[in-house]
C-alpha positions as CSV (number, residue, x, y, z in Angstrom):
1,X,100.7,103.4,104.8
2,X,98.5,100.9,106.1
3,X,95.2,101.7,105.2
4,X,94.5,102.1,106.0
5,X,91.4,100.8,104.6
6,X,87.8,100.8,105.9
7,X,86.2,97.4,105.6
8,X,82.7,98.7,104.9
9,X,84.2,100.6,101.9
10,X,85.8,97.5,100.5
11,X,82.5,95.7,100.9
12,X,80.8,98.4,98.8
13,X,83.2,98.1,95.9
14,X,81.3,95.1,94.5
15,X,84.4,93.1,93.6
16,X,82.5,90.5,91.8
17,X,81.3,93.0,89.1
18,X,82.6,92.5,85.6
19,X,85.8,94.5,84.8
20,X,85.1,97.1,82.1
21,X,87.4,98.5,79.4
22,X,90.3,100.3,81.0
23,X,93.1,102.6,80.0
24,X,96.7,101.7,81.0
25,X,98.8,104.4,82.7
26,X,100.9,105.6,79.8
27,X,103.3,108.1,81.5
28,X,105.8,106.6,83.9
29,X,106.2,110.0,85.6
30,X,102.5,110.3,86.2
31,X,101.9,114.0,85.6
32,X,100.6,115.8,88.6
33,X,96.8,116.5,88.6
34,X,96.0,113.8,86.0
35,X,94.4,110.4,86.7
36,X,95.4,107.1,85.2
37,X,93.6,103.7,85.1
38,X,95.5,100.5,85.6
39,X,94.5,97.5,83.4
40,X,93.5,94.3,85.2
41,X,93.0,95.8,88.7
42,X,89.7,96.3,90.5
43,X,91.5,98.5,93.0
44,X,94.9,99.6,94.3
45,X,94.9,99.6,98.1
46,X,98.4,100.9,99.0
47,X,101.7,102.2,97.5
48,X,105.2,102.4,99.1
49,X,108.0,104.9,98.7
50,X,109.5,102.8,95.9
51,X,106.3,103.2,93.9
52,X,105.2,99.5,94.4
53,X,101.5,99.3,94.7
54,X,99.3,96.4,95.8
55,X,95.6,95.6,95.4
56,X,93.0,93.3,94.0
57,X,93.1,92.1,90.4
58,X,90.4,90.9,88.1
59,X,89.3,87.4,89.1
60,X,89.9,88.2,92.8
61,X,93.7,87.8,92.7
62,X,96.2,89.5,94.9
63,X,98.3,91.7,92.6
64,X,101.4,93.8,92.7
65,X,101.9,96.8,90.3
66,X,105.3,98.5,89.9
67,X,104.4,102.1,88.9
68,X,108.0,102.7,87.7
69,X,108.2,99.8,85.2
70,X,104.4,99.5,84.8
71,X,104.6,95.8,85.3
72,X,102.0,93.6,87.0
73,X,102.6,90.5,89.1
74,X,99.7,88.2,90.2
75,X,100.4,86.4,93.5
76,X,99.3,82.8,93.5
77,X,97.3,81.8,96.6
78,X,98.7,79.0,98.8
79,X,96.6,75.8,98.6
80,X,93.9,75.1,99.5
81,X,93.0,78.8,98.9
82,X,92.0,79.9,95.5
83,X,91.7,83.7,95.6
84,X,93.4,86.7,97.2
85,X,93.7,90.4,97.9
86,X,96.2,92.9,99.3
87,X,95.4,95.5,102.0
88,X,98.8,97.2,102.6
89,X,102.5,97.3,101.8
90,X,105.5,98.8,103.7
91,X,108.6,100.5,102.4
92,X,110.6,97.2,102.9
93,X,108.3,95.6,100.3
94,X,106.4,93.4,102.7
95,X,102.7,93.3,101.7
96,X,99.8,92.1,104.0
97,X,97.0,90.3,102.3
98,X,94.2,87.8,102.6
99,X,93.6,84.5,100.8
100,X,90.1,83.2,100.2
101,X,88.4,79.8,99.7
102,X,84.6,80.0,99.7
103,X,83.8,81.6,103.2
104,X,87.2,80.7,104.7
105,X,89.9,83.4,104.8
106,X,93.6,83.3,105.8
107,X,95.9,86.3,106.4
108,X,99.3,86.2,104.8
109,X,102.5,88.3,104.2
110,X,104.1,88.5,100.8
111,X,107.7,89.7,100.1
112,X,107.3,91.7,96.8
113,X,111.1,91.7,96.4
114,X,111.7,87.9,96.7
115,X,108.3,86.7,95.6
116,X,107.7,84.5,98.7
117,X,104.5,84.3,100.7
118,X,103.9,83.0,104.3
119,X,100.6,82.3,106.0
120,X,100.1,84.2,109.3
121,X,99.4,81.6,112.0
122,X,95.9,81.5,113.5
123,X,95.6,82.3,117.2
124,X,94.6,79.3,119.3
125,X,90.9,78.6,119.0
126,X,90.4,81.0,116.1
127,X,89.5,78.3,113.5
128,X,87.1,80.4,111.4
129,X,89.9,82.3,109.6
130,X,91.7,85.6,109.6
131,X,92.1,88.8,107.5
132,X,95.0,91.3,107.3
133,X,94.2,94.9,108.1
134,X,97.4,96.9,108.0
135,X,101.2,96.6,108.3
136,X,103.9,98.8,109.8
137,X,107.5,99.6,108.7
138,X,109.1,96.6,110.5
139,X,106.5,94.0,109.5
140,X,104.0,94.0,112.3
141,X,100.5,93.2,110.9
142,X,97.1,94.0,112.4
143,X,95.1,90.8,112.0
144,X,91.4,90.2,112.4
145,X,90.6,86.6,113.4
146,X,87.4,84.7,113.8
147,X,86.4,82.2,116.5
148,X,83.3,80.0,116.5
149,X,81.1,80.3,119.6
150,X,78.1,78.3,118.4
151,X,76.5,76.6,115.4
152,X,76.0,79.9,113.6
153,X,77.7,82.4,115.8
154,X,81.3,83.6,116.3
155,X,83.4,86.4,117.6
156,X,86.0,88.7,116.0
157,X,89.2,89.8,117.8
158,X,92.3,91.8,116.7
159,X,95.8,90.6,117.0
160,X,99.3,91.9,116.1
161,X,101.5,89.5,114.2
162,X,105.2,90.2,114.1
163,X,106.7,88.9,110.9
164,X,110.2,89.0,112.4
165,X,109.7,86.3,114.9
166,X,106.3,85.0,113.7
167,X,104.5,85.7,117.1
168,X,100.9,86.7,117.3
169,X,99.6,88.7,120.3
170,X,96.0,89.7,121.3
171,X,95.4,93.5,121.5
172,X,92.5,93.4,124.0
173,X,94.7,93.0,127.2
174,X,96.6,96.1,126.2
175,X,93.5,98.4,126.3
176,X,92.2,97.1,129.7
177,X,94.1,99.9,131.6
178,X,91.8,102.5,130.1
179,X,88.7,100.6,129.0
180,X,88.5,97.9,131.7
181,X,88.8,94.1,131.6
182,X,86.8,92.5,128.9
183,X,87.0,95.5,126.5
184,X,87.2,94.5,122.9
185,X,89.6,96.5,120.6
186,X,88.4,97.4,117.2
187,X,91.8,98.2,115.6
188,X,91.6,99.8,112.1
189,X,95.3,100.7,111.4
190,X,98.9,100.6,112.5
191,X,101.0,103.6,111.7
192,X,104.4,103.1,110.0
193,X,106.0,103.8,113.4
194,X,104.0,101.1,115.1
195,X,101.0,102.8,116.8
196,X,97.6,101.1,116.7
197,X,94.5,103.2,116.0
198,X,91.1,101.9,117.1
199,X,87.5,102.9,117.4
200,X,86.1,100.7,120.2
201,X,85.2,101.0,123.0
202,X,86.2,104.5,122.2
203,X,88.7,106.3,120.0
204,X,92.3,105.3,121.1
205,X,95.9,105.2,120.0
206,X,98.2,102.4,121.4
207,X,102.0,102.4,121.0
208,X,102.5,98.7,120.5
209,X,106.2,98.6,121.7
210,X,105.6,100.4,125.0
211,X,101.9,99.4,125.3
212,X,101.2,103.0,126.3
213,X,97.6,104.0,125.4
214,X,95.7,107.2,125.1
215,X,92.2,108.1,124.2
216,X,91.3,110.5,121.4
217,X,88.6,113.1,121.9
218,X,85.2,113.1,120.3
219,X,84.3,116.2,118.2
220,X,81.5,118.4,119.3
221,X,82.7,119.6,122.8
222,X,79.9,119.3,125.4
223,X,77.6,117.5,122.9
224,X,80.1,114.9,121.4
225,X,79.4,113.4,118.0
226,X,80.2,109.9,117.0
227,X,83.4,109.2,115.1
228,X,85.0,106.5,113.0
229,X,88.7,106.5,112.9
230,X,90.5,105.3,109.8
231,X,94.2,106.1,109.8
232,X,97.1,107.4,111.8
233,X,100.5,108.7,110.4
234,X,103.9,108.6,112.0
235,X,103.6,112.3,113.1
236,X,100.5,111.6,115.2
237,X,97.8,112.9,112.8
238,X,94.6,110.8,113.2
239,X,91.9,111.0,110.6
240,X,88.4,109.6,110.2
241,X,84.7,110.5,109.9
242,X,82.9,113.0,112.2
243,X,79.2,112.1,112.1
244,X,76.2,114.4,112.5
245,X,73.1,112.2,112.5
246,X,70.3,114.8,112.9
247,X,68.9,113.5,109.6
248,X,69.1,110.3,107.6
249,X,71.6,109.5,106.2
250,X,74.2,111.0,108.6
251,X,76.4,113.9,107.4
252,X,80.1,113.0,107.4
253,X,82.9,115.5,108.0
254,X,86.6,115.1,108.1
255,X,87.9,114.2,111.6
256,X,91.5,115.4,111.8
257,X,93.2,115.4,115.2
258,X,96.9,116.2,116.0
259,X,98.0,114.0,118.9
260,X,101.2,116.0,119.5
261,X,99.4,119.3,119.7
262,X,96.4,117.7,121.4
263,X,94.1,119.7,119.2
264,X,91.7,119.3,116.3
265,X,93.0,120.5,113.0
266,X,90.7,123.0,111.2
267,X,90.7,122.6,107.5
268,X,90.7,125.7,105.3
269,X,87.4,127.1,104.0
270,X,86.4,125.5,100.7
271,X,87.7,122.1,101.5
272,X,85.4,119.4,100.1
273,X,83.1,117.9,102.8
274,X,83.3,114.2,103.5
275,X,85.1,111.6,105.6
276,X,88.9,111.5,105.7
277,X,89.9,108.0,104.8
278,X,93.6,108.3,105.1
279,X,96.6,110.5,105.9
280,X,100.2,110.1,104.6
281,X,103.3,110.6,106.6
282,X,103.8,113.7,104.5
283,X,100.5,115.3,105.7
284,X,98.2,114.7,102.7
285,X,94.6,113.8,103.6
286,X,92.1,112.2,101.3
287,X,88.6,110.8,101.1
288,X,85.3,110.9,99.1
289,X,82.9,113.8,99.0
290,X,79.8,112.9,100.9
291,X,79.7,109.4,102.4
292,X,82.3,106.8,103.2
293,X,80.0,104.2,101.7
294,X,80.7,104.5,98.0
295,X,77.5,104.5,96.1
296,X,76.8,104.9,92.4
297,X,78.3,108.3,92.2
298,X,81.2,109.9,94.2
299,X,84.1,112.2,93.8
300,X,87.4,111.9,95.6
301,X,89.1,114.9,97.4
302,X,92.6,115.6,98.9
303,X,93.9,118.2,101.3
304,X,97.5,119.2,102.1
305,X,98.0,120.1,105.8
306,X,101.2,122.1,105.2
307,X,100.0,124.3,102.3
308,X,96.2,124.2,103.1
309,X,95.6,123.5,99.4
310,X,92.8,121.1,98.4
311,X,91.3,119.6,95.2
312,X,89.1,117.0,93.8
313,X,90.1,114.0,91.6
314,X,89.6,114.0,87.8
315,X,87.6,111.4,85.9
316,X,89.9,109.5,83.5
317,X,88.4,108.5,80.1
318,X,86.2,105.5,80.7
319,X,85.0,106.6,84.2
320,X,81.4,107.5,84.5
321,X,81.0,108.5,88.2
322,X,84.2,109.1,90.1
323,X,87.5,108.0,91.7
324,X,88.8,107.9,95.3
325,X,92.3,107.5,96.8
326,X,93.2,104.8,99.3
327,X,96.9,105.7,99.8
328,X,99.5,108.3,98.9
329,X,103.3,107.8,99.2
330,X,106.1,110.2,100.0
331,X,106.3,111.3,96.4
332,X,102.7,112.3,96.5
333,X,101.8,109.4,94.2
334,X,98.3,108.2,95.1
335,X,96.5,104.9,94.3
336,X,92.9,104.0,94.7
337,X,89.7,102.9,92.9
338,X,87.3,104.2,90.3
339,X,83.7,103.2,89.6
340,X,83.0,99.9,87.7
341,X,86.0,98.4,89.5
342,X,89.1,100.1,88.0
343,X,92.5,100.6,89.6
344,X,93.5,104.3,89.8
345,X,96.8,106.3,90.0
346,X,97.0,110.0,90.7
347,X,99.9,112.2,91.6
348,X,98.7,115.0,94.0
349,X,99.9,118.4,92.5
């Protein structure tokens, strides 16, 4: 999965907070329905089919955690960068991340099997840095890059970097056929099969290989409501947040749309209410109850599209407020974050 991973959520995790006492996952099988904390991680952002997870470690280090052997590997940043984080990993073991040095950032790809890291080249003129967003099954990475336009101003654009031939291509020209020349693509994810998901200028899905693009509908029918898309799986299920802003703060519901059926998916009665932050290729959806901006108290939820079962996440010992998932693999092994900056593992029952 790419995690797919909303930037405003990551900003709310307060990564600079002190790391509290944590409990290490003690059962290599990770019993379904139980939550485990992972020592040394502020969060786990993604996990692949081999059970290799990536995230951010204490001290703002990019880290790899093997859930089968319960071993941790800190990935050293490439000079002159001093810190790092991971956003996503694919089933081939390629992880997309970002190195940091003060206010300067640099997207990179790390091979978790060989241990090597490579910087993603900056597009021409984009000298203010870059950040990884997501990665697909063949190593195409969505990159957010920054370009100065004045003394204190700049612009942000999205690109696709192909790790196979080290090319980097702007996304904006590929959406012009629908949104017009000059439209700026806000890409939030790339599915394992290579389809980009974006929010601006409107919800869209773009097959990167064919460059075929389609818009996604707004919820609400004749009175459409705003939506923020977060993730797309290989089967065409797009998820996000459906906003109703009659009051402050806005109410967030799960946005779940089936591109193949061309229809919204109605979740079963009793499903916890809140945004859908992600969807696995196996059809599991997850998010926090309430708001996608994680405050001082939150509870994570999950929903199985095939069985229509749902549940909320437990609070492991040492967690005061709650936990939320960021990714779930084919074995229903989920990874995420708990309050006070703790890495979290949970196998969905």
